LOTI-393781 format. One record per residue: residue number from 1; x, y, z of N, C-alpha, C, O in turn. Coordinates in pm, whole numbers. Each point is the difference from the previous one (the first is absolute). Layout:
<atoms>
   resi     n.px     n.py     n.pz    ca.px    ca.py    ca.pz     c.px     c.py     c.pz     o.px     o.py     o.pz
    NUM        X        Y        Z        X        Y        Z        X        Y        Z        X        Y        Z
...
</atoms>
This chain:
<atoms>
   resi     n.px     n.py     n.pz    ca.px    ca.py    ca.pz     c.px     c.py     c.pz     o.px     o.py     o.pz
      1     3234    -4635     2062      -44      -84     -113     -129       41      -34      -74       36       92
      2       24      -35     -233     -122       40      -46      -81     -103        4       33     -103      -60
      3     -144      109      124     -116     -112       26      -94       33     -117      -67      -97      -34
      4       47      197      -29     -126       69      -85       86       44     -129       65      105        7
      5      -64     -181     -124       38       56     -117     -123        4     -101      -59     -104      -32
      6       26      225      -14      -90       12      -93      111       29     -132      100       71        2
      7     -151     -144     -105       90        3     -128      -75       12     -112      -71      -87      -49
      8       90      207        6      -57       45     -125     -179      -39        9      -59      -52      -95
      9        6       79      198     -145      -10       24      -87       71     -109       37      116      -17
     10     -118     -145      -43     -100       69      -83     -156      -64       39      -23     -121       10
     11      -65      213        7     -125      -17        0      -96       71     -102       20      121       -3
     12      -96     -157      -63      -90       61      -82     -132      -43        0      -25     -118       26
     13      -78      212      -55     -145      -58       15      -44        6     -156       15      105      -63
     14      -67     -214        6      -62      -13     -123      106       21     -101      -25       47     -111
     15      156      -86      153      119        8      -82       37      125      -45      104       19      -62
     16     -191       73       91       27      167      -47       60       77      111      106       59      -17
     17     -167      -56      129       39      109       99      101      -65       82      -31     -108       51
     18      158      159      -26       98      -34       64        0       63      130       14      121       16
     19      -32     -214       86       -8       59      135      139       21       64       41       98       63
     20       32     -230     -100      127        3       54       94      -44     -122      -22      -98      -71
     21      138      194       57       85       -2     -107      146      -60       29       92       72       40
     22      -80     -196      -61      138      -36        4       60       49      139      108       58       -6
     23     -173      -78      138       31       25      123       95      -75       46      -20     -121      -15
     24      146      161       80       88      -72       70       18       62      147       13      116       36
     25      -17     -229       31       11       71      163       76     -111       80      -40     -115      -20
     26      143      130      106       51      -82       85      -18       44      159       35      111       40
     27      -90     -208       39      -25       34      135      101      -90       69        8     -120      -28
     28       82      192      135       71      -97       74      -70      -51      144      -90       52       65
     29      156     -158      -44      -61      -69      133      -22       92      111       96       67       38
     30     -210      -54       19      -13       82      149      -43      157      -39      -25       86       84
     31       23      -67     -227      -22      152      -16     -142       38        5      -89      -84      -11
     32       68      203       26     -136       36      -28      -28      136     -118        6      122       12
     33      -39     -212     -126        6       98     -103     -144       57      -62      -86      -84      -27
     34       68      190       10     -142       78      -18        7       11     -150      105       27      -57
     35     -230      -51      -13      -28       35     -131      -64      144       13     -102        4       69
     36      142      111     -122      -48      107       26      -38       74     -149       82        1      -92
     37     -203       56       81      -24       82     -113     -150       30       -1      -74      -44       88
     38       26      126     -198     -134       50      -24      -99     -119      -19       48     -112      -18
     39     -169      126       21     -113     -109      -42       27      -38     -151       19       87      -85
     40      -18     -208       59       17      -39     -156      130      -29      -32       18      -52     -111
     41       88       74      189      135      -40      -35       55     -127        5      115      -29      -34
     42     -211      -57       82       48     -158      -14       52      -40      166       42     -115        7
     43      -41      159       68       64      -38      140      -92     -108       68       57      -96       52
     44     -204      103      -48      -61     -103       45       -2     -130     -102        0     -112       51
     45        0      123     -178       28      -88      -99      124      -77       32        9     -123        0
     46       85      211       27      150      -85       22      -29      -88      138       27     -120       -1
     47      -85      184      125      -26      -87       99      -78     -140      -38       42     -111       35
     48     -158      133     -111      -73     -112      -34       76      -89     -101      -47     -112      -20
     49      139      143      -36       85      -91      -77       59     -100      118      -26     -119       18
     50      119      210       62       75      -70      116      -94     -120       77       34     -115       28
     51     -185      194        1      -77      -75       89      -34     -152      -90       -6     -111       53
     52      -11      134     -173      -33     -102      -72     -133       -2      -70      -45      -92      -68
     53      -30      246      104     -132       14      -81       -8       18     -123     -107      -13      -60
     54      219       47        3       13       34     -161      129      -64      -41      105       14       63
     55     -120      -88     -176       97      -70      -67       51      104     -108      -69       37      -95
     56      201        8      119       37       95     -106        8      -52     -165       18     -116      -38
     57      -33      217      -32        0      -70     -153      141      -22      -47       25      -60     -105
     58       72      111      189      139       -5      -48       78       21      124      -31       74       93
     59      152     -159     -104       82       31      121        5     -105      106      -77      -94      -16
     60      149       93      114        9      -97      122       -2       68      138       51      106       37
     61     -121     -193       25       23       51      130       68     -132       87      -50     -112        3
     62      184      156       71       68      -88       51       -7       22      131       15      117       36
     63      -38     -212       59       -3       11      146      106     -116       68      -13     -122       -7
     64      101      183       61       99      -81       79       53     -108     -109       -7     -122       12
     65       61      194     -120       38      -81     -107      -80     -116      -80       53      -82      -75
     66     -188       92      105      -88      -85      -68     -109       54      -70      -74       81       56
     67       55     -119     -181     -111       64      -99     -163       -9       73      -79      -94        3
     68       71      218       48     -151      -22       45     -109       84      -91     -113       36       34
     69      180      -16     -154     -108       80     -107     -121      -59      -10      -94       77      -19
     70       63     -232       29     -113      -90      -27      -51      -38      134     -119      -29       12
     71      191       26       78      -32      -62      146     -151       69       37      -13      122       -7
     72      -80     -194       39     -156       52       48       34       61      146      102      -20       66
     73     -206       95      -35       -3       88      116       22      -84      131       81       29       88
     74     -164     -138      -87        7      -66      128      110     -100        9        6      -88       86
     75       87      110     -187      132      -86       27      113      107       15      119      -31       -6
     76     -160      148       23      113      129       20      -41       -1      167     -115        6       42
     77      231      -13       38      -14       13      133       22      158       31       94       42       69
     78     -186       33     -125       11      143       33     -122       51       60     -115      -29      -35
     79      160      132      158     -118       64       39      -38      128      -63       79       85      -42
     80     -213      -79       38      -50      134      -74      -91       76       81      -94      -60       51
     81      108      187      -31      -74      103       86      -53      100     -117       73       73      -67
     82     -223      -87       54      -68       90      -78      -27      137       50       33       34      114
     83      -96       51     -202      -20      119       32     -136        0       78      -22      101       67
     84      -55     -181      -67     -143      -24       52       -2      -83      109     -103      -24       63
     85      229      -31      -30       41      -83      142      -63     -133      -46       62     -104       22
     86     -179      100      -83      -38     -141      -32      -40      -99      119       -2     -122      -17
     87      -26      179      128      -45      -82      121     -131      -65        5      -93       68      -43
     88       62     -199       94     -122      -67        0      -78       68      136       42      -10      115
     89     -169       83     -160      -53       73      140      -69     -101       81      -37       30      114
     90       16     -142     -161      -57     -104      102       91      -70       88      -41      -78       86
     91      166      105     -106       95      -65       52       74       86      116        2      123      -11
     92       53     -182      114       63       92      119      148       22      -63       49      -69      -90
     93        6      168      147      136        9      -26       99     -103      -14       78       -7      -95
     94      -85      -91      214       90     -135       -4      -49      -57     -110       79      -19      -92
     95     -217      -19       75      -45      -80     -130       62       48     -151       52      -71      -86
     96      -79      228       85       52       54     -128      159      -25       -7       52       -8     -112
     97       28       -3      229      148        3      -52        9     -153        3       99      -40      -61
     98     -165      -46      109       23     -141       -6      -29      -57     -159       54     -100      -46
     99     -138      175      -16      -74      -60     -106       91      -79     -101      -37     -106      -50
    100      169      170       20       90      -49      -86       54     -132       67       13      -97      -75
    101       16       86      192       29     -131       62      -67     -101      -15       49     -110      -25
    102     -192      137       41     -111     -120        6       -1      -28     -140        0     -120      -28
    103       -1      203      -72       -1      -51     -129      118      -89      -54       -2      -62     -106
    104      126       69      214      125      -88      -42      -23     -130       99       81      -89       21
    105     -213      103       32      -14     -119       88      110      -49      122       44     -113       25
    106      -18      248       42      102        2      115      -86      -45      107     -122       18        4
    107      204      -86       96      -77      -64       99      -37      120      109       59      107       17
    108     -161     -152       41      -46      135      111      114       65       72       34      117      -15
    109       23     -208       97       99       47       83      109       70      -66       58       88       63
    110      -25     -116     -177       89      112      -56      -56      124      -49       58      109        5
    111     -183     -133      -56      -71      133      -36      -13      112      126       15      122       -9
    112      -44     -193      115      -23       85      133      139       55       34       10      114       46
    113      100     -192      -65      142       70        8       27      112      -74       26      109       51
    114      -32     -132     -165       55       89     -109      -98      114      -13       45      111      -25
    115     -179     -128       39      -85      124       -6       11       88      145      -18      121       -6
    116       39     -164       96       21       65      118      161       73       22       33       88       79
    117       39     -153     -168      147       44        4      -24      142     -107       25      113       41
    118      -64     -133     -149      -13      111      -85     -124      109       57       15      116      -38
    119      -99     -136       98      -69       69       44       71      106      140      -48      107       36
    120      145     -162       11       64       58       79       95      107      -72       15      117       38
    121       47     -178     -149       71       94      -90      -44      126      -40       71      101       -6
    122     -199     -110      -25      -80      107      -40      -81       62      103      -93       75      -30
    123      126     -104      155      -75       55      109     -147       -7       12      -62       83       67
    124        3     -185     -134     -138      -27       10      -49     -109       81     -109      -52      -26
    125      187        9      132      -30     -130       67     -129       29       94      -74      -90       38
    126       57      224       -6     -118       26       92     -149        3     -116     -114        9       44
    127      138      -16     -155      -99       27      -82      -48     -129      -66      -95       11      -77
    128      159     -154      100       -3      -92      -91     -147      -55       11      -24      -96      -73
    129      -73      140      148     -140      -53       17     -108      112      -88     -117      -16      -35
    130      196      114       21      -93       97      -70      -44      -28     -152       57      -87      -66
    131     -152      159       19      -23      -37     -144       47      162      -83       11      110       54
    132        8     -144     -183       55      127      -68      -81      145       29       62      104       26
    133     -176     -111      -32      -80      110       41       15       68      121      -42      115       12
    134      102     -177       85       33       52      125      136       37        6       51        3      112
    135       16       25     -208      130       40      -27       17      126      -79      -69       32      -96
    136      176       42      151       32      110     -105       57       -4     -117       54     -109      -12
    137      -40      174      -78       93      -13     -124      118      -42       -4       49      -61      -95
    138       16       94      214      161      -45       -3       -3     -147       71       81      -88      -28
    139     -176       76      116       -8     -125       54      -10     -115     -107       66     -104        3
    140     -156      137      -96      -69      -87      -91      130      -21     -106       38     -109      -43
    141        7      216       21      123      -36      -78      119      -56       55       88      -52      -70
    142      -85       61      191      127      -87       82      -67     -150      -10       81      -90      -23
    143     -210       56       37      -37     -146      -12       25      -53     -155       40     -113      -26
    144      -69      206      -64       51      -53     -135      133      -12       -9       49      -97      -58
    145       12      172      100      175      -30       11       31     -130       42       69      -79      -63
    146     -136       56      200       35     -130      105      -34     -105     -107       86      -81      -37
    147     -215       82      -15      -40     -118      -86       72      -14     -113      -34      -98      -66
    148      122      162       23       85      -15     -129      147      -42       77       77      -68      -67
    149      -46       97      172      121      -38       66      -12     -154       67       88      -85       -2
    150     -205       76       55       -4     -136       78       32     -123      -52       15     -100       71
    151       -1      100     -227       20     -110      -84      174      -20      -27       47      -95      -62
    152       18      188      114      128       11      -21       32       20     -151       72      -76      -65
    153     -133      186       17       36        7     -132      134       23      -52       80       67       66
    154      -41     -128     -203      120       53      -72       21      146      -31      110       54       -4
    155     -226        4      -18      -20      124      -55     -105       64       38     -107      -59      -12
    156      107      204       72     -122       83       49      -17       89     -109       90       75      -36
    157     -223      -81      -29      -41      100      -98     -103       88       35     -109      -55        9
    158      111      189       15      -84      102       45      -61       89     -102       71       72      -69
    159     -202      -74       54      -55       81     -132      -56      125       90      -82      -14       91
    160      128      114     -123      -47      143       75      -85      -39      121     -121       23        8
    161      204      -94       99      -70      -47      113      -54      128       82      -88      -22       83
    162      132      143      -98      -43      101      102      -82      108      -83      -14      103       66
    163      -34      -98     -168      -68       71      -89     -130       51       70      -46      114      -12
    164      -14     -237      101     -115       40       61       -1       55      135     -107       10       60
    165      232       32       -3       -8       26      122       20      189      -13       33       66      -98
    166      -63      -29      213        0      164       25      153       25        0       76      -96        3
    167      -37      204       -5      127       61      -37       85      -50      139       90      -84       -5
    168     -122      130       94       52      -51      127       39     -134       42      107      -32       51
    169     -209      -45      -79        4     -151        6      108      -59     -108       89      -80       31
    170     -107      122     -136      103      -28     -129      157       11       60       77      -94      -16
    171      -40      205       80      107       47       30       64     -116      127      119      -29       17
    172     -242      -26       64       49      -85      100       22     -132      -51       87      -75       44
    173     -172       43     -143       -8     -131      -72      114      -47      -80       45     -114      -10
    174       -1      239      -54      147      -40      -72      125      -21       87       97      -66      -36
    175     -109      125      146      110      -45       95      -30     -121       34      100      -72        6
    176     -202       19       19      -20     -133       62       25      -89     -107       75      -94       28
    177     -124      101     -160       52      -75      -77      155      -15      -11       52     -110       16
    178        8      201      -38      152       -8        0       72      -55      120      114      -46        4
    179     -208       60      101       62      -49      137      -13     -185      -42       88      -85        7
    180     -198       73      -38      -20     -152      -20       86      -66     -104       39     -117        5
    181      -15      204      -97       82      -44     -122      130      -45       33       52     -106      -35
    182        2      204      110      142      -17       82        7     -103       92       94      -78      -10
    183     -182       62      106       -2     -101       81        3     -128      -40       79      -82       44
    184     -178       58     -140      -16     -121      -64      111      -32     -116       17     -119      -28
    185       57      213      -37       93      -22      -87      -61      -40     -135       70      -60      -81
    186     -194       90       55      -58      -46     -120        0      100     -126      -19      121       10
    187       43     -186     -120      -13       52     -120     -116       59      -23     -101      -61       34
    188       89      194      -96     -141       50       -5       10      109     -115       87       85      -18
    189     -215     -116      -61       -6      109     -122     -149       89       45     -105      -58       29
    190      121      199      -31     -105       85       60      -52       73     -127       85       51      -72
    191     -202      -42       41      -48       76      -95      -49      140       49      -80       -6       93
    192      105       99     -127      -57      145       35      -14      116      -88       86        2      -88
    193     -170       96       85       18      100      -82       46      147       75        9      110      -55
    194       22     -149      218       60       94       74      117        4       14       53      -93       60
    195       31      206     -110      120       -6       -1       64       22      146      100      -65       30
    196     -151      150       54       49       -6      139      -10     -131       71       92      -50       64
    197     -209        0      -79      -13     -136       57       87     -128      -49       10     -101       70
    198       43      113     -183       94      -91      -40      126       36       26       77      -78       56
    199      -41      196      -93      152        4       55       30       32      151      111       35       40
    200     -225      -50       40       41       18      134       35     -173       62       64      -22      103
    201     -123      -85     -194       20     -110       71      107     -101     -108       53     -106       34
    202      -45      152     -130       49      -75     -116      154      -32       -7       72       94       31
    203       -8     -217      -69      147        4      -12       33       53     -155       97       64      -39
    204     -200     -107      -26       10       54     -167     -129       35      -53     -107      -44       43
    205      117      116     -128     -136       55      -86       14       -8     -160       92       48      -66
    206     -209     -120       16       -1       22     -134     -117       79      -32     -114      -19       42
    207      159      121     -132      -82      103      -39      -79      -44     -129       71      -17      -99
    208     -200       -1       84      -35      -60     -120      -77      133      -63      -50       95       60
    209       61     -125     -216      -69       97      -81      -38      -65     -113       95      -29      -72
    210     -227      -11       23      -36      -55     -121       62     -138      -48       37      -32     -113
    211      -35      -49      241       36     -118       -4      139      -37      -26       40     -104      -52
    212       32      208       95      143      -24        9       78       60      133      -38       94       70
    213      142     -166      -55       48       84      168      107      103      -68       91      -29      -79
    214     -124      152      128       86       99      -63      132       29       86       96       63      -46
    215     -102     -117      176      101       33       84       -2     -112      113     -103       -3       67
    216      196      -84      -39       22      -82      118      112       18       97      115      -37      -27
    217     -152      102      157       82       49       59      -32       24      157     -112      -15       49
    218      214       51       17      -33       12      186     -105      121      -29      -11       63     -106
    219      -58      -46      218      -90      120        3       81      142       -5      -45      100      -56
    220      174     -107      126       75      137      -22       55        9     -104       21      119      -24
    221       23     -200      -71       43       31     -128      -97       46      -87       34       90      -77
    222     -141     -131       72     -118        5      -90      -63      136       44      -51       67      -89
    223       49      -19      214      -35      146       34      103       95      -30      -22      103      -63
    224      131     -136      105      118      107      -40       53      -13     -146       43      100      -57
    225      -46     -213        2       57       13     -141      -85      -97     -111       36     -108      -47
    226     -143      173       26     -109      -77     -102       81       24     -124       69       97      -31
    227      -99     -243      -53       71       -9     -120      -86       33     -112       55       18     -108
    228     -197       -6      118      -62       48     -104      -87      108       18      -23       18      120
    229      -24       48     -182     -105      121        2     -113      -33       69      -42       85       78
    230      -23     -202      -90     -122      -55       52       34      -23      147      -62       52       92
    231      166     -134      -77       32      -27      154       12      161       69      -75       31       92
    232      155       45     -135       13      126       35     -142       70       54      -27       45      112
    233      -36      -52     -207     -130       82       20      -85      -86      102      -66       62       83
    234       64     -204      -83      -86      -76       93       79       39      156      -74        5       99
    235      211       21      -82       40        0      123        6      160       31       75       34       92
    236     -130       41     -144        3      127       33       76      132      -71      -14      115       41
    237       98     -155     -155       31      102      -61      -74       51      -86      -60      -70      -82
    238       51      207       84     -100       82      -73       65       88     -117      -71       46      -89
    239      214      -25       94       40       97      -92      102      -68      -91       99      -56       46
    240     -127       62     -182       94      -62      -83       58       89     -131      -70       83      -58
    241      173     -105       30       58      115      -70       84      -76      -99       67      -99       28
    242      -78      152     -146       80      -56     -134      153       60       -8       17      121        6
    243       92     -209      -18      123       66        5       77      -64     -121      -24     -115      -39
    244      109      190      -12       90      -63      -85      157        1       60       48      100       52
    245       19     -217      -67      124      -13       56       89       83      -59        3        0     -123
    246       85       84      195      103      110      -57      140      -50       27       95       33      -71
    247      -81     -133      200      130      -25       67      -19     -107       75      -93      -78      -20
    248      180       65      113        6     -105      102      -90       76      113       33      111       43
    249     -151     -181        1      -84       56      101      -21      141      -25       -1       78       95
    250      -15      -40     -210      -42      138      -49     -128      -17     -109        3      -92      -82
    251      -98      171       85     -123       -1      -58      -64      139      -60       32      101       63
    252      -95      -87     -146      -55      111      -49     -146      -15      -34      -30      -92      -77
    253      -64      172      123     -115       -4      -30      -51       49     -126       71       78      -63
    254     -207     -122       10      -32       72     -134       -1      149      -15        0       55     -110
    255       -1        8      224      -17      162       20      151       50       24       22      119       24
    256       91     -223      -32      133       48       -1       50       17      150      101       68       14
    257     -146     -108       72       -1      -10      160      105      -97       35      -50     -108       30
    258      187      112      -24       81     -103       54      -11      -43      151      -10       74       98
    259       16     -216     -100       -5      -67      152      110      -96       16       63      -50      -93
    260      -44       29      219      109     -109       34      -61      -87       78      -75       39       90
    261       97     -166     -114      -89     -103       76       96     -125       44       61      -70      -82
    262      -58       57      185       91     -130       81      -32     -119      -29       83      -89       19
    263     -198       62      -68      -67     -121      -44       86      -58     -126       33       65     -100
    264       -4     -202      125       79      -35     -127      -75      -32     -104     -106      -56       26
    265      139       82     -161      -81       -3     -116       16     -121      -47       92       -6      -82
    266     -156     -113      107       -8     -148      -64      -78      -10     -136       -8     -106      -62
    267      -46      215       23     -101      -21     -108       65      -26     -142      -40      -73      -92
    268      154      153      101       66      -26     -148      -74       78     -102      -12      -34     -117
    269      -41      153      176      -99       66     -122       50      154       18       10       45      115
    270       21       32     -224       15      131      -15     -119       82       88       26       87       82
    271     -155     -129     -115     -128       71       64      -31      -92      117       -9     -123       -7
    272       -5      192      106      -53      -66      130     -132       72       69      -53      105      -35
    273       22     -178      124     -117       77       68       37        1      166       30     -110       45
    274      -30      207       36       21       35      119     -108        9       92     -108       49      -35
    275      127      -89      143     -118       22       95       46       46      132      107      -37       48
    276     -198      128       17       39       15      153     -165       20       77     -105       32      -54
    277      130      -60      178      -99       12      101      -36      145       18       92       81       13
    278     -230      -37      -11      -33      121       63       60       34      120       37      117       12
    279      -13     -222      112       63       51      108      154       21      -24       72       13       98
    280      -25      -10     -209      159        0      -18       14      110      -73      119       32       -1
    281     -181       36      -58       15      141      -64      -10      106      104      -93       -1       80
    282      195      101      -79       10      114       88      -37      124      -66       43       36     -110
    283     -135       34      194      -20      144      -46       91       89       66      -16       31      118
    284      129       20     -200      135       77       57      -36      101       85      -87       84      -21
    285      165      -95      128       11      129       75      143       51      -13       23      101       67
    286       73     -147     -136      130       45       19       35      -52     -140      -60      -89      -62
    287      184      172       15       60      -29     -131       61     -150      -18       72      -45       90
    288     -103      -36     -213       56     -104      -42       27      -10     -146      -88       33      -79
    289      205      -77       37       31        5     -135      -45     -104      -95      -42       29     -112
    290       49     -133      151      -42     -131      -84     -152      -32       26      -64       46       95
    291       17     -126     -185     -152      -42        0      -93       81       48      -85      -37       81
    292       96      171     -138     -109       85       51      -76       78     -100       67       58      -86
    293     -187      -49       84      -98        6     -112      -91      123       72      -41       -9      116
    294       16      123     -200     -120       95       49     -140      -59      -24      -29      -68      -99
    295      -60      101      202     -124      -26       -6     -104      101       58       25       87       84
    296     -186     -121     -160      -70      103       82     -104      -91       57      -43      -99      -59
    297       -2      144      201      -80      -82       66     -160        3      -45      -58      108       -9
    298       -7     -230      -17     -110      -31      -35      -91      -24      111      -17       82       90
    299      -48     -203      -96      -90      -32      110       68      -47      123      100      -71       -8
    300     -159      115      140       57      -36      114      -91      -98       81     -116       41       -1
    301      133     -155       68      -54     -101       61       45       -1      132      122        8       14
    302     -198      -15       96       48       -2      138        1     -169       27     -100      -62      -35
    303      198       -1       88       17     -136       23       24        1      152       13     -115       41
    304       -3      199       49       10      -29      139      135       78       40       13      118       31
    305       72     -206      -39      154       31       39       75       84     -148      105       64        2
    306     -175      -84      -98       65       42     -107      -96       70      -92     -117      -29       22
    307      139      112     -120      -87       52     -111       59      -47     -127      121       -3      -24
    308     -221      -35      -60       43      -72     -128      -41      129     -114     -107       60       -3
    309      220      -41      -83      -17      117      -89        8      -67     -146       84      -88      -23
    310     -157      124      -56       29      -14     -141       90      114      -63      -38      116       13
    311      148     -141      -77       93      110      -43       20       -4     -143       57      -94      -56
    312     -103      197       -3       20       18     -150      179       27      -27       69       84       56
    313      -28     -179     -153      148       42      -35       18      -21     -146      -93      -26      -76
    314      236       40       35       15      -38     -130        0     -160      -16        4      -45     -115
    315       -9      -36      216       16     -125      -24     -151      -56       14      -17     -122        9
    316      -79      200       -8     -126      -38       21      -62       32      151       60       72       80
    317     -174     -128      -54      -41       10      123       44     -111      100      -18     -121      -10
    318       84      195      112       74     -112      120      -85       14      120      -60      103       32
    319       59     -209       29      -93        1      129      107        0      139       77      -94       12
    320      -79      185       71       79       20      120      -56       -4      109      -98       71       24
    321      154     -166       71      -54       40      160      120       50       70      113      -46       15
    322     -175      156       24      106       96      104      -63        6      133     -123       -9        7
    323      201       24      107      -70       35      123      -75      111       28       12      102      -67
    324      -95     -111      168      -92       92        7       22      122       83      -91       71       42
    325      216      -53      -20       52      126       63        7       97      -68        9      105       63
    326       -9      -94     -215       -8      109      -73      -96      -26      -98       -1     -110      -56
    327     -100      218       22     -112      -52     -100        1       88     -122      -13      123        6
    328       30     -190     -115       -2       76     -129     -115      -12      -71      -66     -104       -6
    329       36      218      -54     -130       23      -71        5        7     -138      107       19      -58
    330     -235      -36      -14       21      -15     -135       40      121      -56      -44      108       38
    331      150     -126     -154       61      107      -90      137       44       80       55      104      -34
    332       -6     -176      132      133       29       67       91      -66      -83      -20     -114      -41
    333      144      197        6       87      -55      -53      114      -60       86       49       56       98
    334      -15     -177     -147       82      -71       91      117      -80      -71       -3      -36     -117
    335       98       16      200       96     -119      -66        7     -105       52        7        1      123
    336       -6     -153     -207       10     -119       47      121      -83      -15       55      -15     -109
    337      -19      -33      208      132      -77       -9      -30     -152       -2      -71      -39       93
    338      111      -51     -179      -20     -129        5      161      -38       16       93       29      -76
    339      -94     -101      197      131      -70       43       36     -100      -90      -83      -83      -37
    340      216       82      -10       45     -101      -84      -19     -154       28      -30      -84      -85
    341       56       62      231      -19     -130       66     -150      -36        5      -24     -116       32
    342      -86      203      -61     -147      -38       12      -66      -13     -142     -121      -16      -16
    343      218       24      -88      -47        0     -140       24     -146      -42      115      -40      -18
    344     -234      -48       -1       30     -128      -54      -31      -39     -152     -112       32      -39
    345      180      -86      -36      -35      -23     -114      -60     -133      -17       43     -101       54
    346     -157      107     -142      -97     -111      -22       -2      -53     -146      -76      -91      -31
</atoms>
């Protein structure tokens, strides 16, 4: 059952600049859904509409079949974790976590029980008498999460919660967030610009661009089968080819090179754009008949396990990642093989 329904949401500033444009999104109960995209795409604005900090200029926000569009923030039982943690420096861990319960005038005995229980879940029971300045970044983040969870929210909202952590701690904390979310079964909306971070923990991902959702799907489908050029570029596709449809699964480039592609053409257009990852193009060491194009090696970059080459071809410049057991030099003539099951139409 969908617990979140964003229906044709519009947000504009000064009635001129559209931040969100007829945005639609459904989130099922118990899912962790990430809003992914570059700065300025509208992901944080979407989260703030859900939280109640922004009232949309058009559309509706339905939560559990009730219209929440104009419901004030304090009447939404949502837990929110901010990028900055927003902990009170003069309060202990225990009192920071207990703050929301005290504001709700919960009795002391119940506060003690609930706070100690949530501190145990986030593995901070031994730190409850410490102050935020005495904690590591990861511990402070867990305090912020515990404070949001202790009120038993109907929905958990995370606004780039890991962006202030170093790379190693980010990796650990994203696993921790997923563990807590699954253990508690709480519906969660997670905002991030980090593709790897969001793909690793999300049930579904909404890739946003200029106020719209370009693709909403599982991480696996978005990574392997992007539906638009923007999404493809965002998830690591670097080579884009213009094709004309000349038959079933058969295409011809502007330069007359014919290709086969296993991907079903759902675009209903005679002219299509194909894309393929640098890792999926092979520099041939044996003869193949189909999907082969001649090229000349340009710039070589060392990536560790692989070399990355720019290769000048009749299709334009292609980027190719090849294992480092053979090293090509600038000016070498090569043949590139583009597997038919690796070319995606966008």
